[in-house]
C-alpha positions in Angstrom: 84.8 76.2 92.2 86.9 76.5 95.3 87.9 73.2 96.9 86.0 72.3 100.1 87.6 73.0 103.5 89.4 70.2 105.2 88.6 70.1 108.9 91.4 68.1 110.5 91.8 66.0 113.6 93.3 67.6 116.7 95.4 65.2 118.7 96.3 67.0 122.0 98.3 69.7 120.4 98.8 68.3 116.9 96.7 69.1 113.8 96.5 66.0 111.7 94.8 65.4 108.3 93.7 61.9 107.9 93.8 60.3 104.5 90.2 59.0 105.3 87.6 61.8 105.1 83.9 62.1 105.2 82.0 64.6 103.0 79.9 67.1 104.9 77.1 68.1 102.5 74.7 71.1 102.7 71.0 70.3 103.3 70.1 70.3 99.7 73.0 67.8 99.0 74.2 70.2 96.2 77.4 71.3 97.7 80.3 69.9 99.9 81.2 72.7 102.2 83.9 70.6 103.9 85.8 67.3 104.1 86.2 66.1 107.6 89.2 64.0 108.6 88.1 60.6 110.1 89.8 59.0 113.1 90.1 55.2 113.2 89.7 53.2 116.3 93.4 52.4 116.5 94.5 56.0 116.4 92.0 57.0 119.1 93.0 54.2 121.5 96.7 54.8 120.8 96.5 58.6 121.6 94.5 58.0 124.7 97.1 55.7 126.2 99.2 58.9 126.5 96.5 60.9 128.2 98.6 61.4 131.4 100.7 64.1 129.6 97.7 66.3 128.7 96.2 65.8 132.2 99.5 66.9 133.8 99.6 69.9 131.5 96.2 71.1 132.6 96.6 70.3 136.2 99.8 72.5 136.3 97.5 75.5 135.8 95.4 77.1 138.6 91.7 77.2 138.4 91.8 81.0 138.5 94.1 80.9 135.3 91.5 78.7 133.6 88.7 81.0 134.6 90.5 83.9 132.8 91.2 81.7 129.7 87.4 80.7 129.6 86.4 84.4 129.6 88.8 85.2 126.8 87.8 82.1 124.9 84.1 83.2 125.1 84.7 86.5 123.6 86.9 85.0 120.8 84.2 82.3 120.1 81.6 85.0 119.7 83.5 87.6 117.8 86.8 86.5 116.3 88.0 85.0 113.0 89.2 81.6 114.0 91.0 78.8 112.0 88.6 76.2 110.5 91.3 74.5 108.5 95.0 74.9 107.9 94.3 77.5 105.2 91.1 79.1 106.1 89.5 81.1 109.0 85.8 81.7 109.7 84.4 84.7 111.2 81.2 84.4 113.4 78.9 85.0 110.2 80.7 82.4 108.2 80.5 80.0 111.1 76.7 80.5 111.4 76.1 80.1 107.6 78.1 76.9 107.6 76.4 75.4 110.6 73.0 76.4 109.3 73.6 74.9 105.9 74.6 71.4 107.2 72.4 71.1 110.2 69.1 72.8 109.1 69.0 75.2 112.2 67.9 78.7 111.1 70.7 81.2 111.4 68.9 83.2 114.1 68.8 80.1 116.3 72.5 79.4 115.6 73.4 82.9 116.8 71.2 82.4 119.9 73.1 79.2 120.7 76.4 81.1 120.2 75.2 83.5 122.9 74.5 80.5 125.2 78.1 79.2 124.8 79.5 82.7 125.3 77.4 83.2 128.4 78.7 79.9 130.0 82.3 80.7 129.2 82.0 84.4 130.6 80.3 83.2 133.8 82.4 80.1 134.4 83.4 81.2 138.0 79.8 81.3 139.0 79.0 78.0 137.3 81.9 76.2 139.0 80.9 77.7 142.3 77.4 76.3 141.9 78.6 73.0 140.8 81.1 72.6 143.7 78.7 74.1 146.2 81.0 77.1 146.9 84.1 75.1 147.2 87.3 77.3 147.3 89.1 76.5 143.9 92.4 76.5 145.9 91.3 73.0 147.1 91.4 71.7 143.6 94.7 73.5 142.8 96.5 71.9 145.7 94.5 68.9 146.5 93.9 70.0 150.1 92.9 73.2 151.8 91.2 74.4 155.0 87.8 76.0 154.4 85.6 77.3 157.1 87.7 75.6 159.6 87.5 72.2 158.0 90.3 70.3 156.1 89.0 69.3 152.6 90.6 67.3 150.0 89.5 66.4 146.5 91.3 64.5 143.6 90.5 64.0 140.0 88.6 60.8 139.4 89.3 61.0 135.6 92.3 62.0 133.6 90.0 63.0 130.7 86.3 63.4 129.8 85.1 61.9 126.5 82.2 63.6 124.9 80.1 62.0 122.1 78.1 64.9 120.7 74.8 65.0 118.6 74.1 67.3 115.8 70.7 68.6 116.9 71.7 71.8 118.7 75.1 73.5 119.1 74.1 74.7 122.5 74.8 71.2 124.0 78.5 72.0 123.9 77.9 74.2 126.8 77.6 71.2 129.0 81.3 70.1 128.7 82.8 73.6 129.0 83.2 73.5 132.8 85.5 70.5 132.3 88.3 72.7 131.0 87.9 75.2 134.0 88.2 72.1 136.2 91.5 71.3 134.4 90.5 68.0 132.9 91.3 67.3 129.2 88.3 66.8 126.8 88.1 64.2 124.1 85.4 65.2 121.5 83.6 63.2 119.0 81.6 65.8 117.1 78.1 65.2 115.6 78.2 64.4 111.9 76.3 67.5 110.8 78.0 69.8 113.3 81.8 69.5 113.3 81.9 73.3 113.3 80.8 74.2 116.9 83.3 72.1 118.9 86.1 72.9 116.5 85.4 76.6 116.9 85.3 76.4 120.7 88.7 74.6 120.7 90.2 77.2 118.4 88.9 80.0 120.7 90.4 78.2 123.7 93.7 77.9 122.0 93.8 81.5 121.0 92.9 82.5 124.6 96.1 80.7 125.9 94.7 77.3 127.0 97.3 74.5 127.0 97.2 72.9 123.6 97.2 69.5 125.2 93.7 70.1 126.6 91.9 68.8 123.6 91.4 65.8 121.5 89.1 66.2 118.5 88.1 63.0 116.6 85.4 62.9 114.1 84.8 59.2 113.6 82.2 56.4 113.0 80.2 54.3 115.5 83.2 52.1 116.3 85.3 55.1 117.0 82.7 56.5 119.3 82.9 53.3 121.2 86.6 53.7 121.5 86.2 57.2 123.0 83.7 55.8 125.5 85.8 52.8 126.4 89.2 54.6 126.6 88.2 57.7 128.6 87.9 57.5 132.4 84.6 59.3 132.2 82.4 60.1 129.3 79.3 62.0 128.3 77.0 60.5 125.6 74.0 61.9 123.9 71.5 59.4 122.4 68.0 57.9 122.2 66.2 55.8 124.9 68.0 52.7 123.7 71.3 54.3 124.3 70.2 55.4 127.8 69.1 51.9 128.6 72.4 50.4 127.4 74.5 52.5 129.7 72.1 52.8 132.6 74.4 50.7 134.9 77.7 52.1 133.8 78.9 54.7 136.3 81.6 56.0 134.0 79.2 57.2 131.3 76.7 60.0 131.8 74.0 59.6 129.2 71.9 62.5 128.0 68.9 61.0 126.4 65.3 62.2 125.8 64.3 64.7 128.4 60.6 64.0 128.6 60.2 67.5 130.1 56.8 68.4 131.3 54.5 71.3 132.5 52.2 70.4 135.4 49.4 72.8 136.2 48.0 72.4 139.7 44.3 72.4 140.8 44.7 76.0 142.1 45.8 77.4 138.6 43.9 75.2 136.2 41.0 77.6 135.7 43.4 80.4 134.8 45.4 78.4 132.2 45.2 81.2 129.6 47.6 83.3 131.8 50.3 80.6 131.1 49.9 80.1 127.3 53.1 82.1 126.6 55.1 80.0 129.1 53.7 76.8 127.4 54.4 78.0 123.9 58.0 79.0 124.7 58.6 75.7 126.5 57.5 73.7 123.5 59.0 75.8 120.6 62.1 77.5 121.9 65.2 76.4 119.9 62.8 74.7 117.5 61.9 72.0 120.0 65.4 70.5 119.5 66.5 70.4 123.2 65.9 67.9 125.9 64.5 70.7 128.1 61.7 71.5 125.6 58.3 70.4 127.1 56.8 67.4 125.3 53.9 67.0 127.8 51.5 69.3 129.5 49.3 67.9 132.3 46.4 69.7 133.7 43.5 68.4 136.1 40.8 69.9 133.7 40.4 72.1 130.6 42.9 69.9 128.7 41.2 70.0 125.3 40.8 73.8 125.5 44.5 74.2 126.4 45.4 72.1 123.4 43.3 74.0 120.9 44.6 77.4 122.2 48.1 76.1 122.2 47.8 74.8 118.6 46.7 78.2 117.5 49.5 79.9 119.3 52.4 77.7 117.8 50.8 77.5 114.3 52.4 80.8 113.5 55.9 79.1 113.5 56.5 77.8 110.0 59.3 77.2 107.5 60.9 80.4 106.1 64.3 80.9 104.8 67.2 79.8 107.1 68.6 83.3 106.7 65.5 85.1 107.9 65.7 86.8 111.2 62.2 85.6 111.9 63.1 81.9 111.4 62.1 79.7 114.4 61.6 76.3 112.8 64.6 74.1 112.0 64.7 71.7 109.0 65.8 68.1 109.0 69.2 67.5 107.4 68.1 63.8 107.1 64.6 63.8 105.5 64.1 60.1 106.4 64.2 61.1 110.1 61.3 63.6 109.6 59.2 61.1 107.6 59.8 58.4 110.2 58.7 61.0 113.0 55.5 62.0 111.2 54.7 58.3 110.4 55.1 57.4 114.0 52.8 60.1 115.3 50.1 59.1 112.6 50.4 55.5 113.7 49.8 56.5 117.3 46.7 58.5 116.4 45.1 55.5 114.6 44.9 53.7 117.9 42.4 56.2 119.3 42.5 58.2 122.5 44.6 61.0 120.9 43.8 63.7 118.3 46.1 66.1 116.4 44.5 69.5 117.0 47.1 71.3 115.0 45.8 69.9 111.8 42.8 72.2 111.9 45.1 75.2 112.1 48.1 74.3 109.9 46.3 72.0 107.5 46.6 68.3 107.0 50.3 68.3 106.1 52.6 68.0 109.0 55.6 67.2 106.8 56.5 69.8 104.2 59.4 70.5 101.9 60.7 74.1 101.2 63.9 75.4 99.7 65.2 71.9 99.5 64.7 71.2 103.2 62.2 69.0 105.0 60.3 70.4 107.9 57.8 69.1 110.5 55.3 71.8 111.4 54.5 72.3 115.2 52.2 69.6 116.4 49.9 69.7 119.5 48.2 66.4 120.4 45.3 66.2 122.8 45.3 62.8 124.6 42.0 62.0 126.2 43.7 58.9 127.5 46.7 59.8 129.8 48.1 56.3 129.2 48.3 56.8 125.4 51.8 56.3 124.0 51.8 59.8 122.6 51.2 61.4 125.9 54.8 61.0 127.1 56.8 60.9 123.9 59.5 63.2 122.7 60.3 64.3 119.1 62.9 66.5 117.5 60.6 69.4 116.6 58.0 71.5 118.4 55.7 68.7 119.6 53.7 68.5 122.7 50.8 66.3 124.1 48.2 67.8 126.4 46.3 65.5 128.8 44.2 65.6 131.9 45.6 64.0 135.1 44.4 64.6 138.6 46.8 66.6 140.7 47.4 63.8 143.3 48.2 61.4 140.5 50.7 63.6 138.6 53.8 62.7 140.8 53.5 59.0 140.1 52.2 59.4 136.5 54.9 61.8 135.0 57.6 59.1 134.8 61.3 60.2 134.4 61.5 63.8 133.6 64.6 66.0 133.0 62.6 69.3 133.7 59.3 69.8 135.3 57.7 73.2 135.4 55.0 73.2 138.3 52.5 76.0 137.8 51.0 76.0 141.3 51.0 77.9 144.7 49.9 74.8 146.6 52.5 74.3 149.1 51.6 70.6 149.7 51.8 69.9 146.0 55.2 71.6 145.7 56.5 69.6 148.7 55.4 66.4 147.0 57.2 67.3 143.9 60.3 68.4 145.8 60.4 64.9 147.1 59.7 63.2 143.7 62.6 61.1 142.6 61.5 61.2 139.0 62.3 64.9 138.5 65.9 66.1 137.8 65.3 69.7 137.5 62.2 71.5 139.1 60.9 74.9 138.2 58.4 76.1 140.8 56.1 78.7 139.3 55.5 79.9 135.7 59.0 79.4 134.2 59.6 77.9 130.8 61.1 74.4 130.9 63.8 75.9 128.6 65.0 78.3 131.4 68.4 77.0 132.5 70.6 78.1 135.3 74.0 76.9 134.4 75.3 76.8 137.9 72.7 74.0 138.7 73.3 70.3 137.8 72.1 69.2 134.5 71.5 65.4 134.3 74.1 65.0 137.0 76.7 67.2 138.5 79.8 67.4 136.2 82.0 68.3 139.1 81.1 65.3 141.2 81.4 63.1 138.0 85.0 64.3 137.5 86.3 64.8 141.1 86.1 62.7 144.3 86.3 63.9 147.8 89.0 62.2 149.9 88.9 61.7 153.6 91.8 63.4 155.2 93.4 64.0 158.6 96.6 65.8 159.5 98.7 65.7 162.6 101.8 67.9 163.2 105.2 66.3 162.5 107.7 66.9 165.4 110.9 68.7 164.3 114.1 66.6 164.6 
């Protein structure tokens, strides 16, 4: 049997194999597809004390040069054979198989996420233009420039961006990619089950001509993650609600927690709810419900139970099939205990009353099933007759949604913090109220899936404004001697 791959650290231009490694197992626990070098806290802190050199290397490039590098990197990420260790390269198919085997995401969804990363890299000029509100990139290259008759100046507020990644979906890597175009080094702590995606992105960038000093790649433990957060000027952290609460008052950390994304159906569209079932199903089930933009709540003034029944029937067709099947849409859990805990929590919520699992009548009584050595949670639609029920505004890592009835005028106050809200209504007054609602980060007006993302729009904060700061500036002529 071949020895497993050894995925190394990457220390701003230096490949480094650590003596301490972690075994990366496939979802059955029967094989070890890779050993992953582990970075200790001291090594991370020591490397980041020298971050000024990588920062200067990137700042020496123009934004236009970085746009070209991003485009080339996108094509290489999607199509090329790229190093995965000192002795082995992976083509796109090998990457997909490896990612699927360790994370439980069907290969078809892995490929869909590859397309997402490719799209962001290929359209980086448009994305940066949106994030900077059409700022001329020359302003960033030189620190100052005159645009539309106004003297503008911006400076980097961070010498690097730390990114502590999850393992639930490779597409989340798209969120840090504009950082490289903005000429700020990235320090990555990959998710335990997905060291593959950020490593492949880094290799694509290097092959595309990106300065090798642009990246730090540090698989590590919890203490190492804290070292990344504490040692980087700015950081992005993915985590649960407790993580969000812990860093809520830290302006240097942008926390991407549960999305609690929702669909609101207005009074004027409530009676024709059947027209929007496809939008609802896509919002719940796209990417196997693993994204923070998946809808976890649908609110409608009336017909709530009928909506829940119809939606349960619609998503019941999504079930476990082989991970290599082109029809696979449901991801398995690489950690079975997480699936068991999730299902138990739902059942405990149902015992309290005021909520009913309407999927059980369609899928059968078993929500948690095992197939091909992998644990799955089948799609679940809950009808909450009580809008205040704990399951009405809860998010889980599989296709889950609660449907409840709330009067239209009560919705803006009732929804709570929501990453995405799709408002299916033509009522201009209701739309105006939602536009002024401080609890909504991203608003879709009309029948758009909550999973529909425009990358030139801010996502849980504007990355450009997180990394750069505008400087007040005046200029007077200097008389010649």
